[in-house]
N, C-alpha and C positions, 0 to 999 in steps of 0.2 A: 957213393960220396952222398955221406948223411947232410941236407944244409942246415934244420935247424935241430938243436940239441932238446929232448923230451925231456930233460931230468929236473926232479921237484925243483920247488921254488926260484923257475924259471916263467915270467910274462915276455912272452913277442909280442911288439906291437907294430901292426903293419896298416902302410899308410901309401897312395898311390892320390898324387894328383894330375886328375887326367883333364889340366885348363883345355889342353893342345887338342886329345880325343873330342872334348863335345865341340869341336871347329871342324878336324878335321873328317867326322861319323856323321856331318851334316850332307857329306856328300854319299849322295845314292848308290855308288856302288860299294864305296866303301865300309855301308851301313849293312847292307847283304852279306860279303863276304863276313864283315864280322858275327851280324846271328845266326848266320851257318855254322858256326863252330857253336853257339847252343846245344843243338844235335836233339833239344825238346819239343815237341808242338806244343806241347802248356805253355813253357817259358816262351818259346816263341809267337804266340797268339798273346802274354799277358803283356810281352812286351809293344809287338806291334796294335796293342787296345789302349796303351798310353797316346793321346792326341800330343801333349805338348814335349813340342820336338826335344828336348835339351833334358827333360825330365826320362823323355824314354830311351836315350840316348846314355845316361848316366843309370837308371834297371841295368840292360843290358851288359852296359859294362864292370856294372859293380855286381852279376849274377857270374862273372867271369871272372872279376878279382877274387870272390869267396872260393870256388873252385881253384886256381890255383897256388890260394896260400895252402888251404886247406889240406890240396896237395899234395906240396911240397914236405908239409909238414905230417900229412901221413907215412909217404910214400919213403918221404923223404929226399925224393927228385923230383924234374919236370916236366920225366920221359914224356909225360899223357896230361898235361897240367889243364888242358880242357873236361877231362872227365868227370861226368856228374855223382854230385853228393849226394847218397842215401844219408838224408836223416831222419828220426823221429822227434815224435814232438809230447811238450809234456797234456795235460787237458786245460791250459792257458793257451798254451798257442806256441810257448819259447820250444827253438828248435832243439834236438839233443844227438848229442856224434860219439861213435864208441869205435873203436882204431883195432886191432889184435889184444882186443880184452882187456883194451885203456881207453876208461871214457877222458872224453876230449871237452874240458870245457871253454867257450871262448861265445864274444860278441861285438857287435856288428853294429858300426855307426858310419853317417853320411852326412855333408856338408854340400853346397852349394858345386863347389868344385872337388873335393878332396872324401876318398874313401879309407875306414879303417875295420881292423878287426886286431881285436888281444883275444890270443889262447894262452891260455895260461897251466902250468902242470906244477899239483902237487900233492900229498899223499894223502889231504883231504878230501880231496874232491871237492875242494868246493866253485861254488860260483865266480863268476866276476864279469862286471859293467863299463862301459865305455860308453863316451856321447864326445859330438863333435857339436862345436856349436857352429853358427854360420856366418858370413862376407859380406853377406845382406839379408834386411831381418825388417822384410817388408808389412810381414801382419805386426809387427814391436815399435812405439813411439819414444826415439831415441829421449821423448823427453818429456812422457807419461807413460814410461814402466811400471815404475814406484805404486800407483795407483792401479795399473791393470794388473800388475801380479800381485799385491800388496795380500789377500787373500793365501796362497801357495807358500810366503814363507813365516818361518818362526819369529817370533819377539826378538830374540837376539840376531837371525839376522839381518831383520828390520832395522836395527839397532845398525847392526856393521856398514848397513848399506847409508844410512841419516851421516853417520861419520866420515862417510871418505869422503873424497874433494869433488866438487862435480865434475873435472876432468876427468878421475877414476872413477866415479862410481857403477859409470857402463859399462865398463870393462867387467867392476865384481861382481856385478850381476850376472852376468854374460857366465863369470865361471862358478859361482852357485849354482845357475839353472845346469851347467853342465853335471855339478859332484850332483844333483837332486836326480838328472834322468839317466845317468851312471847306478846311480843305488835303484835307482825302482828298476835297470833292467838285470842288474843282479840277485833283486829278487825276482824278478819275472812277473811285476805285478802288474803292469801297464799302468791306467789310469783307476786302480783298484785301493791308492790311500788315498789318505790326504796327506799331501805332501808340505803341511807347515807342522804336519807331528816329526817329519826329521829335522834337524838342525845342526847342519855343521858350520863349525866354529872353528873363524879363520882366522891364525896368529899372524897381524902385520897382512901382509898381501902380496901377490903373483904380479908386480910386474912385465907387462910385453920384451920390454927392453931388457929383460936379464936370461931372458929365455931365448936358448938358440932354436932356431926354425931351419927346414929346408927351402930357400928361392928357387933352386935349380933342382933338376932330377940330373943325375946318374947316367950315365948311356950303358948302366952295368943292369939289368933283369933285375935284381935283390943287391941292394946296399945299405951298408949299416951307418947310419946317421947317428949321432953323440948329440942326446938331449938333455939339456939341465929338467930335473922333478922339483915342483912346485912339492912339500909334503906334508907342510904345516899347517892340517885338518885336524881338530876330533871332533866323531860322528856320530852323537845324541840320539839314537829313538827310541827315548823310553816311552813316548808320545804311544808310540807302535807296540810295545812290549806289555804296557799298560793295558791296551785293547785286548791283548793275547790273537795278536794280530796273524792270519793262518799261514803268510807268507815267510813268517820273520817265524815263527813256530816251527817251519819247515828247514832252516837252515843247524848244521850242526854245531855253531858257537855263536854266539853274538859278539863279532870282533870287525872293525872295517880302518882299512888306511888307504889312502888315497894319494893319488898319481897326478899333476897337473903341469902342463907344458902347452908350448903355442908351438903351431905345426906353418902356421903362414902367418906372417908379421900383415900387418893394416897398409891398404896399399890405394892410396887417392882416395876414393871412396868407399874403401871396405874394408869393413873391421879385422879385426887380426884375429884368429879363427885357435880356439882353446879346443886340445884335450883332454879329456878328464876321466880317470879309470878308479874305480872301485872295487878292492879285491879285499880276503879274508886272510889273509897270509900276510905278516910282517914282517917275513925275511926275504922273499920276493924279490928276483932281479930283475930289471924291467930293459930287453933292447928292444932298439928302434932299426924298422927295417924298412928302408924305401921301395916302393914295387914298382918300373918302369914298364904301366901297361902299353903304352904305343910300343916300348921294342918287343913286347912279348907279345902282341896281335898282328906286328911286322908292318907295322903303318909308316 
């Protein structure tokens, strides 16, 4: 049985809320049991070398999350969900994957408690970028973020932030930031561009109350999630084009389309978690899948 279609024009977005695993895997027995699933000494040592316990657990689970999702896509089943994936890398370190003669465009992002992978099948074989905001942002001031990040925003983006009400400004800031991060990941450029040369012109605003979020995980290993996607964004990278930027020049075409949603609502002292995608295909259909890692790991 084929779990996920590889037809052109399809973007698969896989997410997993690992809140409960961050608690369960603090138990030494559970942790050692899951660590053995990596079956790769280098990856095991990478995990064990992380001193921060939540970060160590998240890194381990994210490796396994990546494996189970990509194996489901490549093999069409999860008979061997933890099988090691063989990647190649471009000169900037971006992982590349090919299976059955077909290049698979994918990108991943993690938040505090949420993991995500976007996979796109298209006839033009164009890259994709994804980014998640964080529910807790200790390194960003919720009152001085405008001053902190002013040099990274285009003048039109800055004006949009100024025009927002004080109650919605921080949410708009996070929305714009996830879009910028998703674009840099599509380009595969890391920190090698000036983010203020990129402008996301947002028409209106994406209110967190108007977008579906999955608060409780399904009991199934994979389950479809119906999400509303905010699409009213124009992408302007003329500043990079004028510079003959090498990352932009490597693209097949200069065309970008965005998709944003809220995957976790605000909760007490936690911010809503925004997920943003940037694709180069205008007619893509986005399908969202929740992955229950706790069930897959038999915990």
